[in-house]
N, C-alpha and C positions, 0 to 999 in steps of 0.2 A: 706545327706540332716534332715532323720530321726533325730538324734542328735540334730542337727545344729535346730527345730523347737522345739522340745521338752526343749529343754533349753532355747528359747526362753519365752516361753511361764509357763516355772518350774525350773526357775533357781536354782539351786542350787549345794549342791558336789555329789550328785549322781551317780553315776558308769553308763558305758559306757551300761553295761546292764539292767540297772536299771532304763534308760528312753526309755528300746525298752521293757519294759513288757507290758507297755499297751497298745499300735499297735500289740504287737505279741499276745496280748490276745484277742483284737478287734479280729481277723485275725482268730485265731485257734476257739473263735466264732460262726465267722462265714461258716469256712471250716465246721464248725461240722452239721448248720444247712443244709447248702446245703447238704455236705449226707445224712441229715436225711430227706431235699426234693424229693431229685434222689430216696431216698427206698422207701419212700412212694409211688412216681408215679409210679415205678414200679411194687413194691408188692402188691400193695393195693387191685386191683382186686381180687390176689390170699384170699387174708384175707375177704374180703364180698360176695367172694363164697363159701369156707372152712364154715362160719360161720354162721348158719339159720338164726338167728334171719336179718339180711343185707343179704338173698338171695334173689335170682326172683322163687321160686321153689313155691309159692302160684301164680293162676294166675286164670285166665276166657279166656280160648283158644278156638276162634270162629274155627279157624278152624280144629281143629279135634274134639270138642266140651264134652274137656273132662276139667275138674275145677282138678289141680293140689293143692294139698296140701301135709303137714310133713306127714299126713296120709296114704294117694294116693293117685293116683289119682280116680274118680269118671266117671260117667258119668252126664253133665248137665239137665237131665230129672230127675238124680233124687234128686232131688235137690226141696227143698219147699219154699214159699218167707210168712214170718208172718209178723206182724208190733205187734211192742212189746211198750205196755205203763207203763211207769214209775212216779210217784209224787215223788215232794220233798216235804221238810216241813211246804214248806205252800199250797201247796195243788197245786200248778202249775204240771200239765203234759206237760210229751216228750216224744214223741214218736219216731221210730227207726227203720228201716229197719231190719231183720234178714233172711239168706237164711239160709238152716239147713237140712242135708242128710237127707236124709228120712230110712237110713237103717242104726242107729247109732252101730249095732254090729257090724259092717263092718268098719267103719267110729271112734271108741271112741280114746279122744284122753288118751295116755300112763300116764301120769302124772295126767293125774283128772280125765279121763273114764267118763267127755264130750262130747254127737255126737258133730262130723262136724258142725261147725254153723260158719257165716262171717256175721260180722253185720257192717252196709252201716250207720252208723249217721251224724244225718241232726237235728240239734239242734234249725232252726228255718224251720218256713216257714207248709202248712197244711197236713193232712191225706194224702188229696188226690197227696199231692208230692212225697208221701213214695210212690203209686202206681204207679205214672210214673217213679220211678225209677226204678221200678221192671221191670216193661213194657218198659225199656231202656233195662237194660239187657236181658231179654229176646231176644229183638229184633238183640242186637249185637250176640246172640252166635245163632241164627234162618240165618245159611246160604242162607235159600231161599228168605230172605230179605236179602236188602242195609241193610249198617253200619248207628243207627241213624243219623240224620242228625245234627251234633252240632259240635261248634268251638272246642274241641281237637281231634277228631277223621276225622276232613276234610287232613289234608296231608295227610292221610294213606287210601280215599278213591280209590284211582286208583291202591291200591297195592291189593286190596279186589278183584277176578273174577265180583261175582253177583252185587258190589258197581258198578262195574267199566262198564258190561255192561246195568246198570239204568244210571248210566249218559249219559253214550254216546248215549243212545234210545232216551235222552232230560227228563227225566221222574221226574230226580228233576229238571226243571224250575228256575235251578241258574248256578252264573257259576262256576268255577272249582274253587277261592278264594273267593268266598262269602263271606266266614267269618271272611278271612282275612281283606280285602277291607272294610269292614264293620265299625271292631273295627282300622283302621287306620283311616278312615275318620268322626266319629260323634264321638261325644264330650265326657261328661260323664252324662249330662244330659238326651242327648237323646237315650243312652245307660239306664238309669233309667227305662226313657217311654219304651222301648223297651219288657223291665225283666218287668215292672207289665203288660203289654198285656200277657206277657208267662206265668205271674203267673196264668192269671186271666183265660189263657183256659185253664191250668192243672186244675186250680180247678171249673171248669164246664165241663170239662168233665164227661160223662156219665159212670165213673168209676166201678159203682154198678152191672152195666149192660150187660155192653161186657161179650160176649161169653168166656168160660172158658174150656180153650182147654183142660187142665187137668182131668178133669171130664170128659170128651168126650174119652180121652186115655188110661186111666191106671183103667183095672180093678175092678171093687170094690168100686172105689172114690166115686162116685158121690154116695153110701150108707149113708156116715156120711154127704154128702153134702144138704143144706137149702137152702138159701139164701144171696143177696149183700144186706145193707143199701142202700134206691135210692142215700142218699145224706152220704157221711163216714165222710165226716170234723165235719158234725152234730152227726150224732153217735157216732163216736169216743170220742165226748166233750163231750154228756149227752145221753149214752146208755140205759137210764132207761125211759126217754119220747117216746112222738109217734114219730115214727120212721116209714117209709113205706118201706117195703123190698120188693125187685123184683128179678123174675128169673132168671136165665144167660140164653138169646137165644141160639139156636143152629148158628153157625158157618155156610156161606157160601162161595165157590169160590167166589164168586163176595165180601161179605165187608171183604174178609182177603186180594183183593187188593186195596178195596181203605181204609183200616185200615192203608194199606204199601204206599201207596202217601199220603194218610193224616201226616204223620210224620211229614212233613215240616214244617207245625205249624204249632205243639204242640211242639216243642225243643224249 
């Protein structure tokens, strides 16, 4: 049959083997591709696990309270957050949230000699949103509080004991599939409106006057502590102008509880 078809589309004096060369070549290439695909699917996971650039050995672990890295595993409370500002040639400012290990002598990179540091790049948005990002990460690592009420974590809320108890007690005030249903029902225009409302809440939150748990729990930390600007956005863009600074207040149990319950409206 192949010989007949080949002769119809390519008549000539070619031998039987010459006619079969084309389809056999196609079958050979497809066979090799199929074999390679099977080998990739079977052994790719081993490649990723053995390659540090593709491994899952870097993680913030809520259950254990540890931060996993190539330099070792360290408690989350040993990390400090700060906002780094960089300017381009036109003077435009970019701000990035960074989380750095407090004791670099134990976590220096063997190749670069730099302390262990994680960067959370956000090319757009205000300074207040960097504060909110650190606040969300802190909430995620605090097992005494429920998980931050954000779309990405909603499918896993029932897996966390604290969050499951929080939701079953009716304190969340939302259905178990709130974010999934929201994205399924509303259009892009409504989503943009909700995003604008969210940004407004974040920008108007009193980040500068919130209690600093680090200053209240780490001995000697408050010796170098001064105050926070009342308007973090204004201070970041123009630190030389007259900016009002406010001292952080002492945290109370009622404030902690109210702060935890308010996460639904600020995420």
